[in-house]
N, CA and C atoms as a LAMMPS dump frame, in Angstrom:
ITEM: TIMESTEP
0
ITEM: NUMBER OF ATOMS
600
ITEM: BOX BOUNDS ff ff ff
-5.0000000000000000e+02 5.0000000000000000e+02
-5.0000000000000000e+02 5.0000000000000000e+02
-5.0000000000000000e+02 5.0000000000000000e+02
ITEM: ATOMS id mol type element x y z
1 1 1 N 260.752 -98.953 -150.203
2 1 2 C 260.04 -98.96 -148.915
3 1 3 C 258.903 -99.964 -148.962
4 2 1 N 258.819 -100.795 -147.941
5 2 2 C 257.776 -101.808 -147.902
6 2 3 C 256.413 -101.139 -147.763
7 3 1 N 255.458 -101.639 -148.527
8 3 2 C 254.107 -101.096 -148.477
9 3 3 C 253.32 -101.758 -147.355
10 4 1 N 252.14 -101.218 -147.061
11 4 2 C 251.302 -101.788 -146.015
12 4 3 C 250.404 -102.9 -146.537
13 5 1 N 250.185 -102.963 -147.842
14 5 2 C 249.267 -103.966 -148.378
15 5 3 C 249.739 -104.443 -149.748
16 6 1 N 249.643 -105.752 -149.949
17 6 2 C 249.91 -106.384 -151.233
18 6 3 C 248.76 -107.337 -151.542
19 7 1 N 248.767 -107.864 -152.748
20 7 2 C 247.816 -108.936 -153.042
21 7 3 C 248.223 -110.204 -152.299
22 8 1 N 249.52 -110.525 -152.353
23 8 2 C 250.047 -111.729 -151.704
24 8 3 C 251.379 -111.389 -151.064
25 9 1 N 251.623 -111.914 -149.852
26 9 2 C 252.934 -111.805 -149.227
27 9 3 C 253.469 -113.215 -149.004
28 10 1 N 254.765 -113.382 -149.214
29 10 2 C 255.395 -114.69 -149.186
30 10 3 C 256.558 -114.652 -148.206
31 11 1 N 256.655 -115.664 -147.355
32 11 2 C 257.78 -115.814 -146.431
33 11 3 C 258.734 -116.86 -146.983
34 12 1 N 259.962 -116.466 -147.244
35 12 2 C 260.97 -117.412 -147.708
36 12 3 C 261.294 -117.248 -149.176
37 13 1 N 262.592 -117.076 -149.479
38 13 2 C 263.026 -116.845 -150.852
39 13 3 C 263.733 -118.024 -151.478
40 14 1 N 263.543 -119.233 -150.923
41 14 2 C 264.087 -120.43 -151.559
42 14 3 C 263.325 -120.76 -152.828
43 15 1 N 263.601 -121.91 -153.443
44 15 2 C 262.945 -122.253 -154.703
45 15 3 C 261.418 -122.225 -154.629
46 16 1 N 260.832 -122.722 -153.537
47 16 2 C 259.369 -122.721 -153.439
48 16 3 C 258.817 -121.304 -153.378
49 17 1 N 259.411 -120.468 -152.521
50 17 2 C 258.941 -119.098 -152.406
51 17 3 C 259.148 -118.289 -153.678
52 18 1 N 260.315 -118.461 -154.309
53 18 2 C 260.591 -117.737 -155.55
54 18 3 C 259.653 -118.176 -156.667
55 19 1 N 259.419 -119.492 -156.781
56 19 2 C 258.541 -120.006 -157.836
57 19 3 C 257.107 -119.544 -157.631
58 20 1 N 256.618 -119.625 -156.392
59 20 2 C 255.254 -119.176 -156.111
60 20 3 C 255.106 -117.689 -156.405
61 21 1 N 256.082 -116.894 -155.97
62 21 2 C 256.02 -115.446 -156.186
63 21 3 C 256.05 -115.1 -157.668
64 22 1 N 256.934 -115.771 -158.4
65 22 2 C 257.032 -115.516 -159.835
66 22 3 C 255.727 -115.85 -160.54
67 23 1 N 255.147 -117.006 -160.22
68 23 2 C 253.894 -117.418 -160.854
69 23 3 C 252.787 -116.418 -160.585
70 24 1 N 252.667 -115.959 -159.36
71 24 2 C 251.618 -114.995 -159.011
72 24 3 C 251.857 -113.654 -159.696
73 25 1 N 253.108 -113.197 -159.719
74 25 2 C 253.403 -111.927 -160.393
75 25 3 C 253.116 -112.013 -161.882
76 26 1 N 253.425 -113.15 -162.499
77 26 2 C 253.126 -113.335 -163.917
78 26 3 C 251.627 -113.25 -164.194
79 27 1 N 250.82 -113.561 -163.203
80 27 2 C 249.364 -113.531 -163.354
81 27 3 C 248.753 -112.197 -162.916
82 28 1 N 249.62 -111.231 -162.638
83 28 2 C 249.117 -109.89 -162.38
84 28 3 C 248.962 -109.496 -160.932
85 29 1 N 249.377 -110.344 -160.002
86 29 2 C 249.264 -110.004 -158.593
87 29 3 C 250.451 -109.157 -158.144
88 30 1 N 250.197 -108.254 -157.202
89 30 2 C 251.286 -107.517 -156.565
90 30 3 C 251.784 -108.364 -155.404
91 31 1 N 253.065 -108.749 -155.44
92 31 2 C 253.611 -109.736 -154.506
93 31 3 C 254.823 -109.147 -153.795
94 32 1 N 254.901 -109.381 -152.487
95 32 2 C 256.109 -109.074 -151.715
96 32 3 C 256.639 -110.368 -151.122
97 33 1 N 257.945 -110.553 -151.194
98 33 2 C 258.605 -111.742 -150.656
99 33 3 C 259.62 -111.301 -149.611
100 34 1 N 259.574 -111.949 -148.435
101 34 2 C 260.481 -111.609 -147.341
102 34 3 C 261.381 -112.806 -147.043
103 35 1 N 262.684 -112.579 -147.125
104 35 2 C 263.686 -113.623 -146.911
105 35 3 C 264.641 -113.162 -145.812
106 36 1 N 264.798 -113.978 -144.756
107 36 2 C 265.586 -113.536 -143.608
108 36 3 C 267.082 -113.534 -143.874
109 37 1 N 267.559 -114.287 -144.851
110 37 2 C 268.978 -114.285 -145.18
111 37 3 C 269.23 -113.405 -146.399
112 38 1 N 270.499 -113.212 -146.681
113 38 2 C 270.892 -112.503 -147.902
114 38 3 C 271.551 -113.498 -148.85
115 39 1 N 271.111 -113.47 -150.089
116 39 2 C 271.636 -114.402 -151.08
117 39 3 C 272.865 -113.806 -151.747
118 40 1 N 273.791 -114.649 -152.213
119 40 2 C 273.766 -116.115 -152.172
120 40 3 C 274.088 -116.632 -150.776
121 41 1 N 273.539 -117.789 -150.455
122 41 2 C 273.808 -118.439 -149.18
123 41 3 C 273.874 -119.946 -149.398
124 42 1 N 274.677 -120.616 -148.57
125 42 2 C 274.841 -122.061 -148.69
126 42 3 C 273.541 -122.764 -148.331
127 43 1 N 273.235 -123.85 -149.063
128 43 2 C 272.051 -124.647 -148.744
129 43 3 C 272.238 -126.056 -149.294
130 44 1 N 271.704 -127.028 -148.559
131 44 2 C 271.734 -128.422 -148.992
132 44 3 C 270.516 -128.709 -149.869
133 45 1 N 270.661 -129.636 -150.809
134 45 2 C 269.542 -130.055 -151.656
135 45 3 C 269.838 -129.809 -153.114
136 46 1 N 270.908 -130.438 -153.619
137 46 2 C 271.446 -130.077 -154.93
138 46 3 C 270.919 -130.911 -156.083
139 47 1 N 270.349 -132.079 -155.796
140 47 2 C 270.031 -133.046 -156.843
141 47 3 C 268.599 -132.871 -157.34
142 48 1 N 268.439 -132.544 -158.609
143 48 2 C 267.132 -132.252 -159.184
144 48 3 C 266.744 -133.314 -160.21
145 49 1 N 265.453 -133.404 -160.509
146 49 2 C 264.92 -134.408 -161.421
147 49 3 C 264.232 -133.759 -162.623
148 50 1 N 264.126 -134.471 -163.757
149 50 2 C 263.626 -133.869 -164.99
150 50 3 C 262.146 -133.529 -164.973
151 51 1 N 261.415 -133.944 -163.945
152 51 2 C 260.032 -133.499 -163.845
153 51 3 C 259.896 -132.005 -163.633
154 52 1 N 261.023 -131.32 -163.366
155 52 2 C 260.996 -129.871 -163.124
156 52 3 C 261.039 -129.041 -164.402
157 53 1 N 261.301 -129.653 -165.549
158 53 2 C 261.452 -128.852 -166.766
159 53 3 C 260.195 -128.057 -167.091
160 54 1 N 259.031 -128.644 -166.901
161 54 2 C 257.803 -127.925 -167.225
162 54 3 C 257.627 -126.713 -166.311
163 55 1 N 257.967 -126.879 -165.034
164 55 2 C 257.891 -125.738 -164.11
165 55 3 C 258.873 -124.649 -164.509
166 56 1 N 260.116 -125.035 -164.803
167 56 2 C 261.102 -124.031 -165.193
168 56 3 C 260.668 -123.278 -166.445
169 57 1 N 260.051 -123.998 -167.391
170 57 2 C 259.567 -123.331 -168.605
171 57 3 C 258.464 -122.329 -168.272
172 58 1 N 257.546 -122.707 -167.383
173 58 2 C 256.454 -121.803 -167.034
174 58 3 C 256.968 -120.568 -166.291
175 59 1 N 258.043 -120.737 -165.517
176 59 2 C 258.624 -119.594 -164.816
177 59 3 C 259.435 -118.701 -165.75
178 60 1 N 259.929 -119.282 -166.843
179 60 2 C 260.747 -118.516 -167.773
180 60 3 C 262.229 -118.526 -167.451
181 61 1 N 262.714 -119.591 -166.792
182 61 2 C 264.117 -119.629 -166.374
183 61 3 C 264.923 -120.713 -167.081
184 62 1 N 264.338 -121.408 -168.045
185 62 2 C 265.031 -122.528 -168.676
186 62 3 C 266.373 -122.114 -169.277
187 63 1 N 266.395 -121.055 -170.06
188 63 2 C 267.638 -120.638 -170.702
189 63 3 C 268.676 -120.203 -169.679
190 64 1 N 268.231 -119.541 -168.635
191 64 2 C 269.169 -119.127 -167.591
192 64 3 C 269.841 -120.334 -166.955
193 65 1 N 269.061 -121.375 -166.672
194 65 2 C 269.637 -122.576 -166.064
195 65 3 C 270.564 -123.297 -167.039
196 66 1 N 270.171 -123.353 -168.315
197 66 2 C 271.039 -123.955 -169.328
198 66 3 C 272.403 -123.284 -169.36
199 67 1 N 272.402 -121.961 -169.169
200 67 2 C 273.636 -121.185 -169.307
201 67 3 C 274.533 -121.258 -168.076
202 68 1 N 274.072 -121.871 -166.992
203 68 2 C 274.842 -121.846 -165.749
204 68 3 C 275.889 -122.951 -165.659
205 69 1 N 275.827 -123.936 -166.555
206 69 2 C 276.884 -124.939 -166.618
207 69 3 C 276.864 -125.981 -165.521
208 70 1 N 275.702 -126.25 -164.937
209 70 2 C 275.62 -127.279 -163.909
210 70 3 C 275.842 -128.664 -164.514
211 71 1 N 276.42 -129.597 -163.748
212 71 2 C 276.565 -130.982 -164.245
213 71 3 C 275.199 -131.595 -164.531
214 72 1 N 275.116 -132.361 -165.613
215 72 2 C 273.864 -133.021 -165.959
216 72 3 C 273.644 -134.239 -165.067
217 73 1 N 272.377 -134.506 -164.787
218 73 2 C 271.999 -135.637 -163.955
219 73 3 C 270.983 -136.459 -164.734
220 74 1 N 271.332 -137.703 -165.049
221 74 2 C 270.515 -138.528 -165.944
222 74 3 C 269.841 -139.7 -165.247
223 75 1 N 269.74 -139.638 -163.941
224 75 2 C 269.074 -140.718 -163.234
225 75 3 C 269.173 -140.547 -161.737
226 76 1 N 268.704 -141.568 -161.036
227 76 2 C 268.709 -141.519 -159.576
228 76 3 C 268.827 -142.943 -159.043
229 77 1 N 269.526 -143.106 -157.915
230 77 2 C 269.631 -144.385 -157.212
231 77 3 C 268.762 -144.352 -155.964
232 78 1 N 267.998 -145.415 -155.758
233 78 2 C 267.185 -145.542 -154.555
234 78 3 C 267.774 -146.64 -153.672
235 79 1 N 268.023 -146.312 -152.405
236 79 2 C 268.442 -147.305 -151.414
237 79 3 C 267.25 -147.599 -150.521
238 80 1 N 266.809 -148.848 -150.504
239 80 2 C 265.59 -149.225 -149.799
240 80 3 C 265.906 -150.121 -148.607
241 81 1 N 265.115 -150.045 -147.543
242 81 2 C 265.321 -150.934 -146.396
243 81 3 C 265.17 -152.405 -146.803
244 82 1 N 266.01 -153.233 -146.242
245 82 2 C 265.954 -154.682 -146.444
246 82 3 C 266.231 -155.088 -147.892
247 83 1 N 266.812 -154.198 -148.668
248 83 2 C 267.231 -154.517 -150.036
249 83 3 C 268.74 -154.326 -150.084
250 84 1 N 269.457 -155.359 -150.521
251 84 2 C 270.914 -155.328 -150.428
252 84 3 C 271.594 -154.675 -151.615
253 85 1 N 270.808 -154.051 -152.491
254 85 2 C 271.421 -153.362 -153.613
255 85 3 C 270.586 -152.121 -153.945
256 86 1 N 271.229 -151.137 -154.54
257 86 2 C 270.522 -149.924 -154.966
258 86 3 C 269.665 -150.223 -156.193
259 87 1 N 268.59 -149.48 -156.32
260 87 2 C 267.749 -149.547 -157.515
261 87 3 C 268.021 -148.29 -158.334
262 88 1 N 268.554 -148.486 -159.512
263 88 2 C 268.914 -147.358 -160.375
264 88 3 C 267.795 -147.079 -161.365
265 89 1 N 267.457 -145.803 -161.489
266 89 2 C 266.463 -145.362 -162.464
267 89 3 C 267.119 -144.33 -163.361
268 90 1 N 267.329 -144.691 -164.614
269 90 2 C 267.978 -143.799 -165.565
270 90 3 C 266.91 -143.091 -166.392
271 91 1 N 266.782 -141.812 -166.154
272 91 2 C 265.758 -141.046 -166.872
273 91 3 C 266.072 -140.932 -168.36
274 92 1 N 267.348 -141.073 -168.726
275 92 2 C 267.678 -140.968 -170.142
276 92 3 C 267.225 -142.204 -170.927
277 93 1 N 266.769 -143.245 -170.221
278 93 2 C 266.222 -144.422 -170.901
279 93 3 C 264.726 -144.275 -171.18
280 94 1 N 264.121 -143.19 -170.684
281 94 2 C 262.684 -142.97 -170.857
282 94 3 C 262.417 -141.546 -171.354
283 95 1 N 262.982 -141.184 -172.518
284 95 2 C 262.866 -139.797 -172.983
285 95 3 C 261.432 -139.392 -173.303
286 96 1 N 260.542 -140.369 -173.538
287 96 2 C 259.166 -140.031 -173.89
288 96 3 C 258.394 -139.431 -172.708
289 97 1 N 258.912 -139.564 -171.499
290 97 2 C 258.185 -139.096 -170.318
291 97 3 C 258.587 -137.698 -169.866
292 98 1 N 259.639 -137.145 -170.433
293 98 2 C 260.156 -135.873 -169.946
294 98 3 C 260.447 -134.932 -171.116
295 99 1 N 260.248 -133.627 -170.908
296 99 2 C 260.66 -132.67 -171.951
297 99 3 C 262.132 -132.817 -172.31
298 100 1 N 262.96 -133.094 -171.299
299 100 2 C 264.362 -133.454 -171.497
300 100 3 C 264.659 -134.587 -170.52
301 101 1 N 265.341 -135.628 -170.936
302 101 2 C 265.537 -136.801 -170.061
303 101 3 C 266.703 -136.642 -169.091
304 102 1 N 266.949 -135.447 -168.636
305 102 2 C 268.006 -135.206 -167.662
306 102 3 C 267.638 -133.956 -166.864
307 103 1 N 268.344 -133.745 -165.779
308 103 2 C 268.208 -132.501 -165.02
309 103 3 C 269.608 -132.057 -164.617
310 104 1 N 269.724 -131.355 -163.496
311 104 2 C 271.01 -130.819 -163.08
312 104 3 C 271.333 -131.214 -161.647
313 105 1 N 272.619 -131.247 -161.372
314 105 2 C 273.112 -131.281 -159.997
315 105 3 C 273.613 -129.868 -159.716
316 106 1 N 272.879 -129.12 -158.915
317 106 2 C 273.1 -127.676 -158.857
318 106 3 C 273.903 -127.255 -157.632
319 107 1 N 274.524 -126.109 -157.752
320 107 2 C 275.057 -125.365 -156.619
321 107 3 C 273.888 -124.525 -156.109
322 108 1 N 273.341 -124.89 -154.936
323 108 2 C 272.123 -124.252 -154.472
324 108 3 C 272.285 -122.75 -154.252
325 109 1 N 273.452 -122.292 -153.865
326 109 2 C 273.633 -120.85 -153.686
327 109 3 C 273.362 -120.112 -154.994
328 110 1 N 273.925 -120.621 -156.091
329 110 2 C 273.725 -119.975 -157.39
330 110 3 C 272.32 -120.227 -157.925
331 111 1 N 271.828 -121.45 -157.781
332 111 2 C 270.495 -121.804 -158.278
333 111 3 C 269.42 -120.97 -157.595
334 112 1 N 269.468 -120.913 -156.265
335 112 2 C 268.452 -120.168 -155.523
336 112 3 C 268.507 -118.679 -155.844
337 113 1 N 269.713 -118.146 -155.975
338 113 2 C 269.817 -116.723 -156.29
339 113 3 C 269.271 -116.423 -157.681
340 114 1 N 269.488 -117.338 -158.616
341 114 2 C 268.943 -117.144 -159.964
342 114 3 C 267.417 -117.081 -159.936
343 115 1 N 266.783 -117.989 -159.197
344 115 2 C 265.326 -117.978 -159.112
345 115 3 C 264.821 -116.722 -158.41
346 116 1 N 265.511 -116.289 -157.351
347 116 2 C 265.084 -115.085 -156.634
348 116 3 C 265.257 -113.84 -157.493
349 117 1 N 266.368 -113.753 -158.213
350 117 2 C 266.572 -112.606 -159.104
351 117 3 C 265.521 -112.583 -160.214
352 118 1 N 265.127 -113.766 -160.682
353 118 2 C 264.098 -113.81 -161.712
354 118 3 C 262.758 -113.332 -161.158
355 119 1 N 262.46 -113.682 -159.91
356 119 2 C 261.24 -113.169 -159.279
357 119 3 C 261.252 -111.645 -159.273
358 120 1 N 262.387 -111.058 -158.932
359 120 2 C 262.512 -109.6 -159.002
360 120 3 C 262.232 -109.097 -160.417
361 121 1 N 262.81 -109.804 -161.388
362 121 2 C 262.706 -109.382 -162.781
363 121 3 C 261.258 -109.302 -163.256
364 122 1 N 260.409 -110.2 -162.755
365 122 2 C 259.011 -110.205 -163.202
366 122 3 C 258.122 -109.325 -162.33
367 123 1 N 258.721 -108.621 -161.347
368 123 2 C 257.947 -107.633 -160.6
369 123 3 C 257.709 -107.909 -159.137
370 124 1 N 258.234 -109.019 -158.615
371 124 2 C 258.081 -109.299 -157.184
372 124 3 C 258.952 -108.322 -156.394
373 125 1 N 258.404 -107.743 -155.321
374 125 2 C 259.184 -106.894 -154.427
375 125 3 C 259.871 -107.801 -153.41
376 126 1 N 261.186 -107.92 -153.503
377 126 2 C 261.957 -108.854 -152.683
378 126 3 C 262.685 -108.088 -151.589
379 127 1 N 262.537 -108.572 -150.354
380 127 2 C 263.184 -107.955 -149.207
381 127 3 C 264.086 -108.994 -148.541
382 128 1 N 265.391 -108.892 -148.8
383 128 2 C 266.357 -109.787 -148.174
384 128 3 C 266.809 -109.2 -146.838
385 129 1 N 267.079 -110.091 -145.875
386 129 2 C 267.452 -109.629 -144.551
387 129 3 C 266.258 -109.254 -143.701
388 130 1 N 265.056 -109.633 -144.148
389 130 2 C 263.82 -109.361 -143.407
390 130 3 C 263.25 -110.681 -142.902
391 131 1 N 262.974 -110.759 -141.604
392 131 2 C 262.415 -111.983 -141.027
393 131 3 C 260.923 -111.806 -140.783
394 132 1 N 260.192 -112.914 -140.922
395 132 2 C 258.773 -112.924 -140.59
396 132 3 C 258.654 -113.276 -139.11
397 133 1 N 258.123 -112.35 -138.322
398 133 2 C 258.029 -112.526 -136.884
399 133 3 C 256.684 -113.11 -136.458
400 134 1 N 255.648 -112.851 -137.238
401 134 2 C 254.319 -113.3 -136.845
402 134 3 C 253.417 -113.377 -138.072
403 135 1 N 252.516 -114.345 -138.064
404 135 2 C 251.489 -114.47 -139.091
405 135 3 C 250.171 -114.022 -138.48
406 136 1 N 249.474 -113.135 -139.17
407 136 2 C 248.195 -112.624 -138.666
408 136 3 C 247.041 -113.335 -139.358
409 137 1 N 245.994 -113.566 -138.601
410 137 2 C 244.832 -114.278 -139.104
411 137 3 C 243.581 -113.416 -139
412 138 1 N 242.734 -113.548 -139.989
413 138 2 C 241.382 -113.008 -139.969
414 138 3 C 240.453 -114.216 -139.938
415 139 1 N 240.052 -114.631 -138.727
416 139 2 C 239.372 -115.904 -138.588
417 139 3 C 240.354 -117.018 -138.862
418 140 1 N 240.031 -117.907 -139.796
419 140 2 C 240.931 -119.005 -140.152
420 140 3 C 241.844 -118.649 -141.316
421 141 1 N 241.696 -117.454 -141.854
422 141 2 C 242.449 -117.052 -143.045
423 141 3 C 243.664 -116.219 -142.662
424 142 1 N 244.859 -116.646 -143.101
425 142 2 C 246.066 -115.853 -142.896
426 142 3 C 245.981 -114.602 -143.749
427 143 1 N 246.142 -113.446 -143.118
428 143 2 C 245.892 -112.182 -143.81
429 143 3 C 247.1 -111.267 -143.865
430 144 1 N 248.234 -111.693 -143.319
431 144 2 C 249.415 -110.844 -143.389
432 144 3 C 250.49 -111.27 -142.415
433 145 1 N 251.6 -110.515 -142.415
434 145 2 C 252.749 -110.805 -141.573
435 145 3 C 253.143 -109.558 -140.781
436 146 1 N 253.787 -109.779 -139.641
437 146 2 C 254.656 -108.771 -139.051
438 146 3 C 256.078 -109.148 -139.435
439 147 1 N 256.794 -108.216 -140.054
440 147 2 C 258.141 -108.497 -140.535
441 147 3 C 259.123 -107.557 -139.858
442 148 1 N 260.374 -108.036 -139.71
443 148 2 C 261.424 -107.223 -139.102
444 148 3 C 262.543 -107.019 -140.113
445 149 1 N 262.895 -105.772 -140.337
446 149 2 C 263.984 -105.444 -141.253
447 149 3 C 265.326 -105.685 -140.576
448 150 1 N 266.395 -105.671 -141.37
449 150 2 C 267.711 -105.931 -140.79
450 150 3 C 268.191 -104.796 -139.896
451 151 1 N 267.496 -103.644 -139.916
452 151 2 C 267.85 -102.568 -138.991
453 151 3 C 267.061 -102.649 -137.684
454 152 1 N 266.241 -103.704 -137.539
455 152 2 C 265.506 -103.914 -136.302
456 152 3 C 264.107 -103.341 -136.283
457 153 1 N 263.739 -102.552 -137.276
458 153 2 C 262.392 -101.983 -137.31
459 153 3 C 261.39 -103.047 -137.741
460 154 1 N 260.174 -102.967 -137.221
461 154 2 C 259.132 -103.918 -137.571
462 154 3 C 258.035 -103.227 -138.36
463 155 1 N 257.398 -103.998 -139.228
464 155 2 C 256.341 -103.489 -140.097
465 155 3 C 255.257 -104.552 -140.185
466 156 1 N 254.025 -104.105 -140.293
467 156 2 C 252.921 -105.031 -140.511
468 156 3 C 252.47 -104.883 -141.96
469 157 1 N 252.43 -105.997 -142.673
470 157 2 C 252.007 -105.98 -144.075
471 157 3 C 250.809 -106.911 -144.23
472 158 1 N 249.809 -106.435 -144.94
473 158 2 C 248.581 -107.196 -145.145
474 158 3 C 248.524 -107.706 -146.572
475 159 1 N 247.747 -108.76 -146.77
476 159 2 C 247.575 -109.358 -148.092
477 159 3 C 246.096 -109.519 -148.362
478 160 1 N 245.638 -108.936 -149.463
479 160 2 C 244.214 -109.018 -149.781
480 160 3 C 243.829 -110.378 -150.336
481 161 1 N 244.757 -111.044 -151.055
482 161 2 C 244.442 -112.349 -151.623
483 161 3 C 244.927 -113.48 -150.738
484 162 1 N 246.037 -113.305 -150.031
485 162 2 C 246.496 -114.363 -149.155
486 162 3 C 247.984 -114.33 -148.908
487 163 1 N 248.463 -115.303 -148.138
488 163 2 C 249.869 -115.436 -147.797
489 163 3 C 250.355 -116.827 -148.145
490 164 1 N 251.665 -116.964 -148.278
491 164 2 C 252.275 -118.268 -148.517
492 164 3 C 253.573 -118.315 -147.74
493 165 1 N 254.003 -119.52 -147.39
494 165 2 C 255.21 -119.662 -146.588
495 165 3 C 255.993 -120.879 -147.01
496 166 1 N 257.32 -120.698 -147.145
497 166 2 C 258.206 -121.83 -147.342
498 166 3 C 258.458 -122.499 -146.004
499 167 1 N 258.681 -123.834 -145.985
500 167 2 C 258.939 -124.516 -144.718
501 167 3 C 260.092 -123.884 -143.963
502 168 1 N 259.868 -123.568 -142.689
503 168 2 C 260.921 -123.019 -141.844
504 168 3 C 261.179 -121.548 -142.038
505 169 1 N 260.336 -120.845 -142.805
506 169 2 C 260.615 -119.455 -143.122
507 169 3 C 260.272 -118.502 -141.991
508 170 1 N 259.383 -118.885 -141.087
509 170 2 C 258.963 -117.992 -140.014
510 170 3 C 259.85 -118.175 -138.793
511 171 1 N 260.362 -117.094 -138.297
512 171 2 C 261.263 -117.15 -137.152
513 171 3 C 260.514 -117.658 -135.913
514 172 1 N 261.092 -118.655 -135.255
515 172 2 C 260.517 -119.131 -134.014
516 172 3 C 259.176 -119.808 -134.168
517 173 1 N 258.86 -120.248 -135.381
518 173 2 C 257.545 -120.833 -135.612
519 173 3 C 257.698 -122.265 -136.083
520 174 1 N 256.833 -123.141 -135.6
521 174 2 C 256.845 -124.534 -136.022
522 174 3 C 255.851 -124.749 -137.144
523 175 1 N 256.235 -125.504 -138.179
524 175 2 C 255.264 -125.803 -139.235
525 175 3 C 254.105 -126.621 -138.673
526 176 1 N 252.892 -126.313 -139.081
527 176 2 C 251.719 -127.077 -138.699
528 176 3 C 250.914 -127.372 -139.932
529 177 1 N 250.089 -128.411 -139.844
530 177 2 C 249.284 -128.786 -140.996
531 177 3 C 247.94 -128.095 -140.943
532 178 1 N 247.432 -127.712 -142.133
533 178 2 C 246.102 -127.147 -142.246
534 178 3 C 245.43 -127.764 -143.461
535 179 1 N 244.204 -128.164 -143.326
536 179 2 C 243.471 -128.735 -144.458
537 179 3 C 242.661 -127.632 -145.109
538 180 1 N 243.366 -126.603 -145.594
539 180 2 C 242.719 -125.439 -146.19
540 180 3 C 243.402 -125.094 -147.493
541 181 1 N 242.85 -124.163 -148.219
542 181 2 C 243.381 -123.816 -149.531
543 181 3 C 244.604 -122.918 -149.401
544 182 1 N 245.272 -122.672 -150.528
545 182 2 C 246.566 -121.985 -150.515
546 182 3 C 246.496 -120.625 -149.866
547 183 1 N 245.381 -119.945 -149.982
548 183 2 C 245.346 -118.563 -149.512
549 183 3 C 245.277 -118.461 -147.996
550 184 1 N 245.248 -119.565 -147.285
551 184 2 C 245.313 -119.523 -145.825
552 184 3 C 246.715 -119.836 -145.335
553 185 1 N 247.716 -119.556 -146.167
554 185 2 C 249.124 -119.647 -145.798
555 185 3 C 249.676 -121.052 -145.883
556 186 1 N 249.048 -121.936 -146.676
557 186 2 C 249.596 -123.28 -146.841
558 186 3 C 250.845 -123.22 -147.699
559 187 1 N 251.854 -124.002 -147.339
560 187 2 C 253.064 -124.07 -148.138
561 187 3 C 252.919 -125.151 -149.182
562 188 1 N 253.943 -125.241 -150.035
563 188 2 C 253.93 -126.276 -151.056
564 188 3 C 253.958 -127.664 -150.424
565 189 1 N 254.425 -127.779 -149.195
566 189 2 C 254.46 -129.067 -148.503
567 189 3 C 253.224 -129.276 -147.637
568 190 1 N 252.251 -128.368 -147.72
569 190 2 C 251.037 -128.498 -146.94
570 190 3 C 251.198 -128.036 -145.505
571 191 1 N 252.198 -127.149 -145.257
572 191 2 C 252.447 -126.693 -143.908
573 191 3 C 252.304 -125.186 -143.845
574 192 1 N 252.056 -124.663 -142.65
575 192 2 C 251.991 -123.225 -142.452
576 192 3 C 252.859 -122.835 -141.279
577 193 1 N 253.069 -121.54 -141.118
578 193 2 C 253.764 -121.041 -139.948
579 193 3 C 252.755 -120.8 -138.838
580 194 1 N 253.11 -121.233 -137.647
581 194 2 C 252.211 -121.079 -136.516
582 194 3 C 252.146 -119.608 -136.101
583 195 1 N 250.948 -119.07 -135.983
584 195 2 C 250.775 -117.702 -135.52
585 195 3 C 250.946 -117.641 -134.004
586 196 1 N 251.461 -116.499 -133.516
587 196 2 C 251.562 -116.316 -132.086
588 196 3 C 250.417 -115.449 -131.575
589 197 1 N 249.321 -115.386 -132.309
590 197 2 C 248.197 -114.585 -131.853
591 197 3 C 247.593 -115.212 -130.605
592 198 1 N 246.836 -114.429 -129.851
593 198 2 C 246.22 -114.916 -128.633
594 198 3 C 245.262 -116.055 -128.966
595 199 1 N 245.292 -117.041 -128.096
596 199 2 C 244.352 -118.151 -128.224
597 199 3 C 244.777 -119.191 -129.217
598 200 1 N 245.99 -119.086 -129.745
599 200 2 C 246.434 -120.087 -130.714
600 200 3 C 247.698 -120.745 -130.223
């Protein structure tokens, strides 16, 4: 049963939401994550880079990803305007810059579910099939969500430390920019969900 108050509430169970939730739970925060879909689900964005190894290690998912058998990815091609050829960057030629000079080309359905399940494993309360209907503010600070369960019931959940949102996670809400700190609902991309409160 969803509680009325957490330290942090997170909208969106994709890689950003799962990683943020896992990191906060590892640091002792009580975290709830609300994801409107049920995993596994299809998603675009399969190509990853080796700069992620340090993050995966901090989350504790490195061995899990190793065991999933994804194809290795040892570089990237850049296609630039007004340039008649691709620029290839092979990360395996620069092993001194990365913990491992390769990454993976992932199946996002499996990859995302692995990260979300790991968030559960470290103590995040995960609610799949729950949509974020509204973001509540206390002044300029995002202080909680109104969420809707898959049975149609709505609940208001508050966060004492703050909220976070993955891009596009709020139903019917457009991402907006805020020049504020993470606890005012800024996403990893510097965007928030627009509140439907009066006067906004």
